[in-house]
FIVEX-954722 format. One record per residue (C-alpha): x, y, z; residue in one letter. Coordinates in steps of 0.05 Angstrom, whole numbers, plus 5000, padded with zeros to 4 digits. Layout:
<nodes>
((X Y Z) A);
...
</nodes>
This chain:
<nodes>
((5259 5156 4376) X);
((5206 5209 4373) X);
((5201 5257 4432) X);
((5158 5231 4489) X);
((5141 5266 4554) X);
((5128 5224 4616) X);
((5109 5242 4688) X);
((5149 5210 4744) X);
((5140 5177 4792) X);
((5091 5132 4758) X);
((5056 5124 4825) X);
((5070 5178 4877) X);
((5059 5163 4951) X);
((5032 5219 4995) X);
((5020 5208 5069) X);
((4973 5242 5117) X);
((4994 5290 5173) X);
((4960 5341 5217) X);
((5010 5396 5201) X);
((5002 5447 5146) X);
((5075 5436 5129) X);
((5106 5377 5093) X);
((5167 5341 5069) X);
((5177 5311 5000) X);
((5172 5235 4995) X);
((5242 5207 4988) X);
((5257 5179 4918) X);
((5307 5129 4946) X);
((5288 5067 4985) X);
((5294 5072 5060) X);
((5314 5145 5059) X);
((5297 5200 5108) X);
((5266 5265 5086) X);
((5314 5317 5059) X);
((5268 5369 5028) X);
((5218 5408 5070) X);
((5166 5461 5057) X);
((5195 5504 5112) X);
((5257 5508 5156) X);
((5211 5515 5216) X);
((5212 5442 5234) X);
((5225 5411 5301) X);
((5293 5382 5318) X);
((5267 5316 5290) X);
((5251 5296 5219) X);
((5176 5288 5221) X);
((5145 5344 5263) X);
((5137 5419 5255) X);
((5155 5471 5308) X);
((5089 5458 5343) X);
((5102 5382 5343) X);
((5047 5369 5292) X);
((5061 5312 5244) X);
((5086 5335 5176) X);
((5051 5310 5114) X);
((5091 5269 5064) X);
((5082 5303 4997) X);
((5086 5268 4930) X);
((5127 5309 4880) X);
((5117 5298 4805) X);
((5164 5319 4750) X);
((5161 5314 4674) X);
((5218 5280 4636) X);
((5232 5286 4562) X);
((5254 5223 4525) X);
((5286 5225 4457) X);
((5348 5200 4420) X);
((5392 5250 4457) X);
((5361 5232 4524) X);
((5342 5158 4525) X);
((5341 5158 4601) X);
((5301 5222 4603) X);
((5317 5295 4620) X);
((5276 5337 4668) X);
((5230 5390 4640) X);
((5234 5455 4679) X);
((5191 5518 4673) X);
((5231 5576 4645) X);
((5283 5532 4611) X);
((5293 5505 4541) X);
((5233 5540 4511) X);
((5185 5518 4566) X);
((5141 5576 4590) X);
((5102 5537 4643) X);
((5074 5469 4662) X);
((4999 5460 4672) X);
((4982 5404 4719) X);
((4914 5372 4733) X);
((4901 5322 4789) X);
((4835 5293 4814) X);
((4829 5262 4883) X);
((4771 5222 4910) X);
((4757 5172 4965) X);
((4713 5113 4946) X);
((4726 5071 5008) X);
((4659 5082 5042) X);
((4622 5063 4977) X);
((4658 4998 4960) X);
((4650 4925 4980) X);
((4667 4906 5050) X);
((4738 4879 5055) X);
((4744 4806 5076) X);
((4815 4783 5065) X);
((4821 4757 4994) X);
((4746 4753 4981) X);
((4732 4784 4913) X);
((4805 4785 4892) X);
((4802 4728 4842) X);
((4862 4698 4878) X);
((4838 4630 4901) X);
((4782 4582 4920) X);
((4725 4606 4963) X);
((4737 4559 5022) X);
((4788 4513 5052) X);
((4748 4454 5026) X);
((4742 4479 4954) X);
((4768 4429 4903) X);
((4837 4449 4878) X);
((4860 4435 4807) X);
((4915 4385 4793) X);
((4984 4413 4804) X);
((5008 4453 4744) X);
((4940 4456 4710) X);
((4919 4524 4737) X);
((4950 4578 4781) X);
((4945 4571 4856) X);
((4934 4621 4911) X);
((4959 4692 4900) X);
((4946 4687 4826) X);
((4886 4688 4779) X);
((4842 4636 4811) X);
((4771 4611 4819) X);
((4737 4668 4854) X);
((4729 4719 4799) X);
((4697 4780 4830) X);
((4656 4812 4884) X);
((4590 4798 4849) X);
((4598 4722 4846) X);
((4563 4715 4912) X);
((4511 4770 4923) X);
((4485 4783 4992) X);
((4410 4778 5008) X);
((4368 4795 5070) X);
((4367 4737 5119) X);
((4297 4753 5145) X);
((4320 4777 5213) X);
((4349 4845 5196) X);
((4416 4818 5174) X);
((4446 4795 5109) X);
((4474 4729 5084) X);
((4509 4702 5022) X);
((4466 4665 4971) X);
((4517 4609 4973) X);
((4526 4583 5044) X);
((4595 4556 5027) X);
((4621 4622 5001) X);
((4644 4682 5041) X);
((4600 4744 5047) X);
((4607 4800 4996) X);
((4565 4857 5024) X);
((4575 4930 5009) X);
((4600 4982 5057) X);
((4541 5025 5076) X);
((4516 5082 5120) X);
((4451 5078 5158) X);
((4447 5153 5167) X);
((4450 5162 5091) X);
((4397 5108 5078) X);
((4442 5058 5044) X);
((4446 4982 5052) X);
((4500 4929 5044) X);
((4460 4890 4991) X);
((4505 4886 4928) X);
((4447 4895 4881) X);
((4439 4966 4909) X);
((4509 4985 4889) X);
((4487 5037 4838) X);
((4430 5067 4878) X);
((4431 5143 4876) X);
((4431 5145 4952) X);
((4501 5115 4951) X);
((4533 5170 4909) X);
((4549 5214 4970) X);
((4590 5157 4998) X);
((4643 5176 4947) X);
((4681 5237 4971) X);
((4698 5272 4906) X);
((4741 5335 4907) X);
((4741 5340 4831) X);
((4798 5360 4785) X);
((4844 5416 4806) X);
((4891 5452 4757) X);
((4953 5492 4773) X);
((4994 5527 4719) X);
((5062 5558 4731) X);
((5109 5560 4791) X);
((5085 5572 4862) X);
((5011 5559 4852) X);
((4961 5525 4898) X);
((4892 5493 4894) X);
((4855 5457 4950) X);
((4820 5390 4943) X);
((4763 5418 4985) X);
((4699 5378 4995) X);
((4636 5419 4981) X);
((4594 5426 5044) X);
((4531 5432 5002) X);
((4546 5364 4970) X);
((4569 5332 5035) X);
((4533 5367 5093) X);
((4545 5307 5138) X);
((4621 5314 5137) X);
((4620 5374 5184) X);
((4583 5333 5237) X);
((4628 5271 5236) X);
((4653 5248 5304) X);
((4705 5251 5330) X);
((4736 5289 5271) X);
((4700 5324 5214) X);
((4729 5322 5144) X);
((4732 5382 5097) X);
((4789 5368 5049) X);
((4828 5313 5015) X);
((4891 5355 5009) X);
((4924 5405 4963) X);
((4957 5413 4895) X);
((5018 5459 4896) X);
((5073 5476 4847) X);
((5145 5491 4868) X);
((5191 5545 4840) X);
((5209 5499 4781) X);
((5137 5485 4763) X);
((5137 5414 4790) X);
((5073 5388 4821) X);
((5068 5373 4895) X);
((5008 5334 4921) X);
((4990 5337 4994) X);
((4941 5287 5024) X);
((4890 5299 5078) X);
((4898 5313 5152) X);
((4888 5240 5172) X);
((4818 5255 5199) X);
((4766 5201 5209) X);
((4696 5205 5236) X);
((4628 5172 5237) X);
((4557 5196 5223) X);
((4532 5151 5278) X);
((4512 5179 5346) X);
((4558 5128 5379) X);
((4632 5128 5363) X);
((4640 5054 5352) X);
((4693 5012 5318) X);
((4680 4937 5318) X);
((4721 4911 5260) X);
((4790 4921 5231) X);
((4767 4938 5161) X);
((4692 4953 5156) X);
((4657 5001 5203) X);
((4588 5027 5187) X);
((4581 5103 5184) X);
((4656 5119 5180) X);
((4693 5163 5131) X);
((4766 5183 5126) X);
((4808 5227 5081) X);
((4850 5174 5048) X);
((4844 5183 4972) X);
((4878 5173 4904) X);
((4873 5195 4832) X);
((4905 5211 4765) X);
((4958 5264 4750) X);
((4963 5294 4680) X);
((5001 5353 4650) X);
((5009 5400 4591) X);
((5072 5438 4573) X);
((5062 5510 4551) X);
((5120 5530 4505) X);
((5149 5600 4494) X);
((5122 5599 4422) X);
((5051 5592 4449) X);
((5044 5519 4430) X);
((5017 5470 4481) X);
((5044 5399 4486) X);
((5003 5344 4518) X);
((5046 5301 4563) X);
((5044 5231 4534) X);
((5047 5188 4597) X);
((5006 5206 4659) X);
((5017 5186 4731) X);
((4977 5169 4793) X);
((4979 5191 4866) X);
((4954 5152 4926) X);
((4948 5178 4997) X);
((4967 5132 5054) X);
((4980 5130 5129) X);
((5048 5151 5155) X);
((5106 5103 5152) X);
((5133 5100 5223) X);
((5198 5062 5207) X);
((5215 5096 5141) X);
((5287 5071 5137) X);
((5265 4998 5140) X);
((5246 4963 5076) X);
((5189 4912 5076) X);
((5211 4840 5062) X);
((5163 4843 5002) X);
((5154 4916 4983) X);
((5107 4945 4931) X);
((5162 4947 4878) X);
((5176 4873 4889) X);
((5102 4858 4882) X);
((5090 4900 4820) X);
((5155 4880 4786) X);
((5136 4807 4795) X);
((5070 4820 4759) X);
((5104 4859 4703) X);
((5156 4804 4694) X);
((5109 4743 4695) X);
((5045 4773 4665) X);
((5064 4833 4623) X);
((5130 4814 4589) X);
((5172 4867 4622) X);
((5237 4827 4622) X);
((5239 4771 4570) X);
((5310 4754 4589) X);
((5285 4736 4658) X);
((5216 4707 4642) X);
((5183 4687 4577) X);
((5128 4637 4592) X);
((5172 4610 4647) X);
((5234 4633 4685) X);
((5299 4628 4645) X);
((5346 4584 4684) X);
((5404 4617 4647) X);
((5388 4685 4678) X);
((5442 4709 4725) X);
((5414 4754 4780) X);
((5457 4810 4805) X);
((5482 4793 4874) X);
((5486 4865 4899) X);
((5419 4887 4869) X);
((5375 4825 4865) X);
((5401 4779 4921) X);
((5428 4823 4977) X);
((5365 4866 4984) X);
((5323 4804 4998) X);
((5371 4772 5048) X);
((5390 4836 5085) X);
((5320 4858 5106) X);
((5303 4807 5160) X);
((5360 4826 5207) X);
((5330 4896 5218) X);
((5261 4872 5238) X);
((5284 4855 5309) X);
((5283 4930 5325) X);
((5209 4936 5305) X);
((5183 4872 5337) X);
((5208 4826 5391) X);
((5232 4768 5348) X);
((5255 4707 5388) X);
((5330 4706 5401) X);
((5340 4644 5358) X);
((5311 4681 5299) X);
((5353 4744 5307) X);
((5418 4704 5314) X);
((5401 4663 5252) X);
((5387 4725 5211) X);
((5461 4742 5213) X);
((5475 4680 5171) X);
((5427 4699 5115) X);
((5473 4748 5081) X);
((5528 4702 5057) X);
((5568 4711 4993) X);
((5577 4636 4990) X);
((5521 4603 4949) X);
((5539 4534 4973) X);
((5530 4554 5046) X);
((5465 4589 5027) X);
((5440 4527 4991) X);
((5458 4479 5047) X);
((5438 4520 5108) X);
((5386 4572 5088) X);
((5351 4559 5022) X);
((5304 4504 5046) X);
((5277 4550 5100) X);
((5253 4605 5054) X);
((5179 4608 5037) X);
((5157 4618 4965) X);
((5087 4615 4936) X);
((5049 4557 4907) X);
((5057 4481 4906) X);
((5119 4484 4862) X);
((5160 4504 4922) X);
((5138 4444 4964) X);
((5174 4378 4972) X);
((5106 4347 4984) X);
((5053 4382 4942) X);
((4997 4348 4981) X);
((5014 4389 5042) X);
((4989 4453 5008) X);
((5019 4516 4980) X);
((5083 4542 5012) X);
((5048 4603 5040) X);
((5009 4556 5086) X);
((5071 4520 5112) X);
((5096 4538 5181) X);
((5168 4538 5202) X);
((5194 4577 5142) X);
((5217 4648 5131) X);
((5195 4703 5128) X);
((5163 4702 5197) X);
((5106 4747 5175) X);
((5031 4739 5166) X);
((5003 4724 5097) X);
((4946 4754 5056) X);
((4894 4716 5097) X);
((4914 4685 5164) X);
((4846 4705 5192) X);
((4795 4658 5162) X);
((4792 4594 5121) X);
((4765 4631 5060) X);
((4819 4635 5006) X);
((4870 4622 5059) X);
((4942 4648 5058) X);
((4972 4639 5127) X);
((5043 4663 5119) X);
((5077 4714 5074) X);
((5117 4684 5018) X);
((5168 4718 4973) X);
((5143 4735 4904) X);
((5156 4683 4850) X);
((5208 4729 4820) X);
((5244 4738 4886) X);
((5243 4664 4900) X);
((5271 4649 4830) X);
((5328 4698 4842) X);
((5346 4661 4906) X);
((5340 4593 4872) X);
((5389 4617 4819) X);
((5437 4640 4872) X);
((5431 4574 4909) X);
((5449 4539 4844) X);
((5511 4584 4836) X);
((5481 4620 4776) X);
((5491 4694 4790) X);
((5536 4754 4776) X);
((5571 4802 4823) X);
((5559 4859 4775) X);
((5506 4911 4791) X);
((5446 4922 4747) X);
((5452 4976 4694) X);
((5434 5045 4721) X);
((5367 5076 4705) X);
((5347 5148 4693) X);
((5326 5194 4749) X);
((5252 5188 4731) X);
((5252 5113 4732) X);
((5293 5114 4797) X);
((5237 5155 4829) X);
((5186 5104 4805) X);
((5224 5049 4839) X);
((5242 5087 4902) X);
((5170 5108 4916) X);
((5145 5037 4910) X);
((5202 5006 4950) X);
((5180 5048 5010) X);
((5111 5015 5010) X);
((5082 4948 5033) X);
((5079 4894 4979) X);
((5048 4841 5024) X);
((5013 4818 5065) X);
((4951 4847 5034) X);
((4898 4841 5087) X);
((4888 4895 5064) X);
((4957 4927 5071) X);
((4981 4998 5084) X);
((4979 5038 5019) X);
((4946 4994 4965) X);
((4923 4922 4968) X);
((4920 4861 4923) X);
((4888 4901 4866) X);
((4961 4914 4847) X);
((4965 4841 4824) X);
((4908 4853 4775) X);
((4940 4864 4707) X);
((4880 4903 4680) X);
((4896 4963 4725) X);
((4960 4977 4685) X);
((4972 5008 4617) X);
((4997 4956 4568) X);
((5071 4963 4553) X);
((5082 5000 4487) X);
((5125 4976 4429) X);
((5198 4990 4445) X);
((5182 4999 4519) X);
((5233 5014 4573) X);
((5233 5015 4649) X);
((5202 5085 4648) X);
((5138 5052 4621) X);
((5129 5004 4680) X);
((5076 5012 4735) X);
((5032 5060 4696) X);
((4960 5060 4719) X);
((4908 5053 4663) X);
((4867 5116 4677) X);
((4801 5137 4647) X);
((4807 5204 4612) X);
((4788 5260 4660) X);
((4746 5291 4604) X);
((4701 5230 4607) X);
((4686 5238 4681) X);
((4638 5284 4717) X);
((4648 5307 4788) X);
((4598 5277 4838) X);
((4581 5223 4787) X);
((4640 5176 4791) X);
((4624 5103 4781) X);
((4600 5064 4841) X);
((4614 4996 4810) X);
((4677 5006 4767) X);
((4718 4942 4775) X);
((4664 4902 4811) X);
((4679 4845 4762) X);
((4754 4855 4773) X);
((4761 4883 4703) X);
((4793 4952 4699) X);
((4811 4949 4625) X);
((4764 5008 4615) X);
((4807 5049 4662) X);
((4811 5070 4735) X);
((4775 5130 4763) X);
((4796 5175 4821) X);
((4788 5135 4885) X);
((4792 5066 4853) X);
((4862 5048 4876) X);
((4851 5059 4951) X);
((4778 5039 4957) X);
((4794 4968 4981) X);
((4830 4994 5043) X);
((4805 4993 5114) X);
((4750 5040 5137) X);
((4773 5079 5175) X);
((4847 5068 5163) X);
((4865 5074 5237) X);
((4826 5011 5256) X);
((4868 4965 5212) X);
((4931 5003 5228) X);
((4920 4992 5302) X);
((4897 4920 5300) X);
((4946 4892 5249) X);
((5007 4886 5294) X);
((5010 4811 5307) X);
((4963 4757 5284) X);
((4945 4692 5319) X);
((4935 4639 5265) X);
((4925 4577 5308) X);
((4852 4574 5285) X);
((4871 4559 5213) X);
((4882 4486 5195) X);
((4886 4482 5119) X);
((4941 4435 5097) X);
((4984 4451 5157) X);
((4986 4425 5228) X);
((4981 4472 5286) X);
((5047 4499 5311) X);
((5070 4521 5379) X);
((5084 4592 5357) X);
((5021 4622 5329) X);
((5033 4697 5331) X);
((5062 4726 5267) X);
((5076 4799 5251) X);
((5041 4840 5197) X);
((5081 4901 5173) X);
((5132 4921 5227) X);
((5170 4961 5175) X);
((5111 5008 5170) X);
((5072 4996 5234) X);
((5121 4976 5290) X);
((5100 4927 5344) X);
((5155 4933 5396) X);
((5208 4987 5396) X);
((5268 5014 5435) X);
((5252 5084 5460) X);
((5311 5130 5449) X);
((5364 5120 5503) X);
((5331 5057 5531) X);
((5354 4985 5527) X);
((5285 4955 5540) X);
((5239 4939 5482) X);
((5169 4964 5494) X);
((5102 4961 5457) X);
((5095 5016 5405) X);
((5024 5029 5429) X);
((5043 5030 5503) X);
((4995 5073 5542) X);
((4935 5057 5499) X);
((4869 5044 5535) X);
((4846 4973 5545) X);
((4798 4939 5497) X);
((4734 4904 5519) X);
((4688 4857 5483) X);
((4639 4915 5475) X);
((4684 4963 5437) X);
((4754 4966 5407) X);
((4775 5025 5450) X);
((4847 5023 5426) X);
((4823 5028 5353) X);
((4785 5091 5372) X);
((4845 5118 5408) X);
((4887 5108 5345) X);
((4837 5153 5308) X);
((4863 5208 5353) X);
((4932 5187 5374) X);
((4962 5164 5308) X);
((4993 5233 5301) X);
((5028 5227 5369) X);
((5062 5160 5354) X);
((5138 5153 5351) X);
((5182 5141 5291) X);
((5237 5089 5290) X);
((5302 5117 5264) X);
((5371 5087 5251) X);
((5423 5108 5303) X);
((5499 5105 5308) X);
((5494 5063 5370) X);
((5458 5002 5398) X);
((5401 4991 5394) X);
((5413 5006 5321) X);
((5341 5031 5311) X);
((5307 5073 5365) X);
((5240 5107 5372) X);
((5240 5183 5370) X);
((5190 5240 5366) X);
((5137 5205 5407) X);
((5088 5252 5441) X);
((5079 5211 5504) X);
((5042 5264 5545) X);
((4988 5270 5492) X);
((4979 5194 5488) X);
((4975 5188 5564) X);
((4927 5247 5568) X);
((4879 5211 5521) X);
((4886 5147 5561) X);
((4872 5181 5628) X);
((4811 5216 5599) X);
((4780 5154 5567) X);
((4802 5096 5610) X);
((4859 5060 5643) X);
((4922 5050 5603) X);
((4944 4978 5593) X);
</nodes>
């Protein structure tokens, strides 16, 4: 093969923190940090000597692929004729400029309402796939005559824009490209570092954004930093986790859309050039992407459906990534690897009991999931696992499997909130479900999958440490990751190192402070993503969703499923715990214990999370029972906030 240079990980995950110090994002799934910016950390893993929360940094490396190195070999400054590596990254936050988030509205993943006519089984895809609602502009919002806004189609959900009264913007979709909306995009512009031990800041120009210094309770001045290490590798740091509003009143009244608010969550492309000793410059062939996210408070716990599972399913079923597994349909002759493709799915539920108070019957049953006897699995377990779509139902008339109660996983789905494009319960991806169906049929192998190169392993590891569902909206990235147009097409002769590559617009075609306000409004990103496009669907500010999405009562939803006695389902306890065991204690307590009480007038605990997220505890695996315990919680700081602002609950 000809020589190709690729940046890994394909998608790097940085996480916010209020410390100037950081640790490097683990490349392995469920791993603790091992590499720090300084030895001056606390006795724990996640705080500095002053107990401030360390940032998680995304580290990018370049790998050379050729006949001698088909799995790739790392490119290092000062070695093998390489003089230096020149990196360019561009971070932006588009959240405050995008459409308001309303579950799956605008995703193209299903019918508008519970009463929408569904196609005959097998004729078209069902929920969680390309569906009937094509984009955010299908149902524009218009003034209702009384100062509010309404959809033009009364049977369709609302699709208003996020907006800011102080900056003279409105939620009317037809105003999406108004010049007044441009400052809603926080654009730090491209930053370039060349050579080892360099640094550039993703600072936000106060002349361009004068309102950021007056945000309450926390102003925003930066989206992070671009640093190089001693080997010339790129390290991206995200923001400080700050959120604030331009409004006079600090008010949060929704989990995802709050007028006037900004935060420092961002994302963008990463490119590179290699400067050789002979003065030549080599453009790196395959770029990467970085996205900044909230902290992961149970980092050793893997989500039942993680982002790798989600993206791999799309690459298998839609992009031809594994023809031996799927080519128009799943290959019933495919033998999944028991250690690598079966065990990971079945081993995850047993750990969730340490992040949420699962009923005793559920925790005892989890011990039976991981069996190496396919007959036992088929007879006692398989029928209780939830997939997606009518093909997994004994009675198709009862609706898609993700709207059936009484199945596993016991987690909320993409939309258990309203009857618009409903998805009550989380289901496994179609690829995961197929793997289990093969195992149930006795078609599997005990051999592990072939090993992959270090670069590809970092792609997988970064994504496995992220939420892959439910997407309402999620933690790091939402259902946009199921949209095939956001990815680069697989090249001829592709390999695993080509998976999960974001289709980016060339930076040379972009102008700072003039990024597109409507890119992807029709769900088509075939022209490429811009900085800020990957995270713009997420909650505004991020702390509101992070606080509220602990458990979800779904008894109000009635589509194709009777009401059930147990109506509270968990969201993402692997990332945002609900109930934990404080270190050295046997009693399981709420993760947000000590938070102020909410009232109908204001979501006080959401506002407290805007401040107290950096004081929350991390759940870590122990060599004793309880197996996972909460550590590094700053209880005094949480209680001090509660005493100042109201009575703790």
